[in-house]
N, C-alpha and C positions, 0 to 999 in steps of 0.2 A: 926549501920550504921557508916561508916568511914566519918570523916569530915576534916581530915588533908590533906592539899594540897600536902604534901610530903609522905602521907601514901602509903602502897603498893597496888598494884592492887588486887581487891577482887576476890579470886579464886572461890567464889560461884556465878558465872555469867553464862549466857546462851551461851556466845560465847568465850570460852577459846581459846586463840591463840595456834596454833600448834596441836590442837586435830585432829585426823583423822575423816573424814566424813564417814557417813554410806554408805555402798555399796548396791545398789539395781540392780536387773536385768532390762533389757530394753525390752519393753517400761516401763517407770515409770508410775505407776498407781495412778492417782490423784483423790482426793476428793476436789471439788470446791464449797465452801460455799459462797453464794452471787453471783451466776452465772450471774444474770442480771445486776449487778453493773459494775462499771468501771474495777475493778480488775478481776472480773469473766469473762467479755467479752474479755479482753485482754489475759487472760489465755487460753480461748478457741481458740483465734487466734493463740497462740503459738502451741497449740495441732494440729490444722489444718495444720500448717507449718511443724510440726515435728511428723507425725503419727507413724513413726518407733521408736521414742524416748519417746513419751508421749501418755497416754491414760486416758480418764476420766471414773471413775467407780461410782461416785456419785456426785450429784449436789444439791443445795438448792436455793430457792428464798423465799421471804416473800409473795408477792401477785401478782407479775407481771407474771402470768402464761402464758399468750399469748406470751410474749417475751421469756420466757424460752422454750416454745415449738418450737418457731422459731429457737432459738439457737441450740436446740437438733437436729432439722431437718437438719440444716446446718452442724452440726458436723457429723451426720450419713452419709450425702452425701460426705463429705470430707474424712471420715475415715470409709469406708464400712465394714472393717474387725473387727472393734471394737464393742463389745457388748454394748447394750443400758445401760446407767447408772441408778442407783437407784436415786429416786427423793424425796426430802423433801420440803414441802411447809408449812411454819409456820403459816400463817394467816388462821383461821378456815374457813372463807367463800371461800377463794381462794383454800383451800385444798379440800373442797367439789366439787368445779368446776373441779379441776385437777383429782379427783377420777373418774369422768365421761368421761374423754378423752381416746380414744383408744390409746393403747401403753404407756400411762402415768400411768393410774390407776393401772395397773398390777405391776408397779415398785415403787408405791407410799409408802412412809414410814409414820410414825405417824405425827400428827399435832404438831405444837409448838416446844419448845426446845427439846422435846423427839425425834422428827424427825431429828433434827440436830445431836443429839448424836447418833442416829441409823445410820445416814449417815457415821459417823466416825467409829463406831464399827462393822457395819454389811457389809460394802463393802469388799468383799473377796479379800485377797491379796493386799490390798491397801498399797502403799508405802509412800505417801506424802499428807498432808493436805494443801491446799491453803485456808487460812482463810481470805476471803475478806469481812467478815461481818463488819458492822458499829456499834460501841457501845459496851456496856458491855455484850451484848448477846453473843459475841464471846468468852468469857472466858471459859465457860464449854466445848465447843468443843475442845478448845486448850488443856485443861487438859485431856480430853478423848484421844486425839491424843498422848499426852505425855505418858500417861499410857500404850498406845499400842506400844510405841517405834517407832513412825513414824517420818519422816522428816516433819517439820512444816515450810512452807513458810508463814511467818507471816506478813500480811498487817493490821491486826486488832490490833492496838497499845493499845487499851483499855484492851486487855488480860493482858498486863504487867502493865498498870497503875492501874487496879483494882486487878489483881491477884498477881503481884509482886513476892514475895518469894514463893508463892504457886505454880506458874508456874515453877520457877527455881527448886524447890525441886521435882516436878512431872517429869520434864524432866530428871533430874539426876537419879531418881529412876527407870524410865521406859526405860532408855537407848535411849531416843529420841534425836533429835537435832532441834534447831531453827535457821533458816536462814532468815534474815530480808528482807522484800519486800519494805518497805519505802525507797525511793530513797536515803535519807540521811544516813540511817543506812547501806544500801547496799554499799554505797560509802565508808563508814568507813571500812566495812568488806574487801573491795577490797584493801584499803590502808594498812590494817593490814596483808595482805596475806604474810606468811613467816616470820612474825615478832614475837618477844617474848614480854610477858607482861611487862618486865622490861624496854623495850624501849619506852613505851607509856608515853608521857607527858600530853597531853590533847586532847580532841575531840572538833571539831568546826563544829557545825551544821549550814547550810545555810538556810535562809528563803528568799522567793521572796519579802516579804513585803506586798503582797496582793494589793488590789485596793486602800488602804488608806495610802500608804507609805508616801505620801506627803500631805495628807489632814490635815488641821489644827484641833486641838482638839475641838475648838469651833464649827467647822462645822460638826463634827461626830454626833451630836445630831439630825441632819436633814437628814442624808443619808437614801436613800430608800433601800428596799429589793433588787430591781433590781441592784442597785449599789453594794450591798454586794455580790451578786452572780456573779458579772462580774469579775472573776479572770483574771489577765493579762497573765498568763503563762499556768496553768494547767487546764484541763477539767475534773472535778470531780463531785461527787454527791453533793446535796445541803448542807448536814450537814458538810461534810469535807470542802466545799468551805467557809462556814461561819467560821469554825474554822481557816481557813487560813487567813481570813480577820482580825480576832481578834488576831492572832498569838497564840491562845490557842493550836492549833495543834503543834506548835513548843515547847510549854511547855510540852505537852504530850510526845513529842519525846525526850525531856531531860530526863524525867522519864524512858521512854523506853530504852534510851541509857545507863542509869545507870544500869538497870537490864541486858541488853544484854552484855555490855562490862565490867561491874564491877568497873567503876571508880566513885569516890565520886563526888558530884554535883559541887563542886568548881573547878573541872577539866573538866567540860562540858560547853562549851560556845556557844553562838548563834551570828551570824552576818547576816545582811541583804545583800542579793546579788540579785538585781532585775533581772539580766539576766538569772538566773536559769541554768547556764552552769556548774558552780562548784557545785556539789551536796553535798559535805562536805569535811572536811580536818582532818588530824591527825597531831598533832605536837608531835615530839619525844623529848626525854629528852635532846638531844644535840641542840634543836632548829630547826632542819630540819622539813620542812612541806611537806606532800604528800597530793595531792588533786585528786579526781576523777572527770573528766569532761565528759559531754555528753549532747545530746539533751534531752529536757524534755519529755521523752517517757517511761511510766511505764513498757513497755514490757522488757526493759533492766534489771532493777532490778528483775523483775519477773522471767525472764529466768535464771538469775544468781542464784537465789534461788532454783528453782525447778531442775535445772541441776546439783546441787551439786557444785556450784561455778565454772562453766565452761563458757567460752565465745563462745557459738555457733554462727554460722553465723546468721545475722538478718538484714533484709532490713528495715532500718530506716534512719532518717536524720543523717548526719555527721556534726560535729562541724568544721566550716571553721574559723580557727584562724585569718586569714587576714580580713575576714568580721566581725568577732566578735570584734576585736580591744581591747580596754581597758576593764578590768574586774572591776566593781565597787563593793566596799564593804563599809558598814556603820554600825554603832551601832544601834540596835533597840531603838526607842524612848519609854522610860518607861511610859510617860504620854499618848501617843497615843495607846500603847499596854499594858495596865495593866494586862491582862490575862497572859502574859508571866511571870510576877513577881509572880502572885498568884500560877501558876503551879510550879515554882521553889520552892517557900516556902512550898507548899504542899508536894513536893517530899522530901525536907530536913526534914520536920516534920515526914514523914513516917506514919506507921500504917494505920489508916482509912482515913487520910487526902486526899491522892490521889483518893480514892474511892468517897469521898464527892465532890471533885473537878470535877471529870468526870461526876458524876450523875447530879450535879447542872448544869453543862454546857449542857448536853444532854437535860435536861428539858427546859433550857433557850433557846437553839437553836430552839427546836420544837415550843416554844411560839413565837419566832421571825418569823419563817416561817409561823405561823398561823396568824400573824399580831397583836398579843396581846401585844407585848413589842417593844421597840426601840432597835436598835443595841447597843447603849451605856449601856443599862440596863443589858446586859449579864454579864459584869464584876461585877456589883453591886450585882447581884443575886448570883454569885459564891462566892464573898467575904462575903456576909451576911450568906450564907449557911455554909461556913467554920467557921465563928464565932459562929454560932448557935450550930453546931455539934462539941462537944469536941473530942479531939483525943482519939482513942481506939486501943488496940492491935487486930490484925487480925490473928488468929491462923489457921483458916480453911475456906473452901468454904462457909459453912453455915453462918459464921460470916460476910464474905465479902458480901454475897447476902443480909443479913439483914441490914448492913450498907448502901448498895446501895439503898435498898427500902426506908429506913428512910430518906436518903438524898434527894431522889426524892420528898418525901412528904414535906420535909422542903423547898426545892426550889420552889415547887408549891405554898406553902403558901406565900413565898416572891413575887412570880409573881402576885398572887391575890391582893397583896397590892400595886401593880403598875398598871398603865394604859398605853395605847398607848401614851398618852400625856407625861408620865413620871413625875418624881419628879422635 
C-alpha cells in the first residue's frame, strides 16, 4: 500500500481515469439487489421513468415480500412490455411465503446467499448489477458480477471495505466496470471526467455531520435511538442512518475511495458540510478545486451510474444558489466522531483490519437498534474488536469470510460485556 503523499496514482484501482466505458444495447437490463430498500426503490423509479432505456431482469429482498410484490406490480403496470424479473428472497421464512404467491413462485430463486448469486448469474442477458444490499452480504454478488463482466452500479460500500483487492482483481480479470452510486464517489467521478491520473492532488469527501454535529461529547451518552435515527438531510435505512450519525459511514467511504480511485489514504480527506449541497470535491495538483453540487437525491448518482455516466433528464429539485447562500465547511470533531479515526486507521493498516472494522460495526449497530447498547458504545466495540483481532493477510474470499465471521463473534463478546447502562 502506498503511503507517500507524493507517490503516484495507484494504477490497480477500480476507476482508472480515461478508460472507455462498456457499451451495452438499450434497454439496459438491470439486476436490482435490495429492491425494497432506499436504493432499490429509487432504481425502480428510474426504470419506470425510462422504460425504453432500462429494464429489470432480477430483484432480491430479505423478508419484505409484500413490499416487493407491490413494487413488482407497479413496475409491470408502468412497463407492460417488460418480462417479469427473477426473484431472490434470502430469509427462509419469507422465501417459503414467496414460493406460494402466484406469479412470484414460478420466478423464485434459491434461498439465502445462493439466491443472490443466482440472480446475478442466471438473469439472461443482464448488463448491470445495482447492488443496493446493506452490509458484507453484498460482497459475493459483487464478485459474481465482476466475473461475469457486468457494469456494477455499486451502492454497497462494504463490498470494497471487506473485499478490497479481491474486487479490484476480479473486475480486472472479468472485464467488468464499477461505477459508484454513493453520492460522494459519484461526485468525484464527475469531477474527474476527462482528467488524467497525474492531475489529481487529493479527494475531499463531504459529510453532513448527522444529527450530532453540534452535540457535546458529554451529552452523547444520553442520546436516544430516536435521535440517532433523525438524520437532518437524507432519508435512509436504519443501519446506514446510524452509520451517518457516528460518521463511520464516512470512514467506510474513505476506504471505498482508496480502492475506487487508487489514491493513498493521506490524500483522501473529509470535511463536514451540513448543507449537503456539495457532494464532494477534487483538488488538482495545481491547487484548483472542482466540486459537484446538487440536491440530496440519490436518484442523481444512481442514474449517472446505470446510464454509463450520462446526464439524462430527471425531474428533481434544483439548487437555487441565491437561496442557498453561504456554503459552510468545517473539520470533523475527532472526539465527537471517533469512528472516523478508527476507519482511517483500519484502512491504512490494510489486510484484515477493514473487515474487522466493518463486522464489528454491523454487530454493534444491530445491538443498538435492539436496545442492548448505547450509541457511544459503538466506537468502543469497534476499537476493542480491532485490538482483539490481530492483522492478517487476506488472499481470497474464503479468508475474508472467515475473518468476518470471527470478528462478529469477537464483537458479540464485547457487547455481552456491556449493558444498556454502559461502562
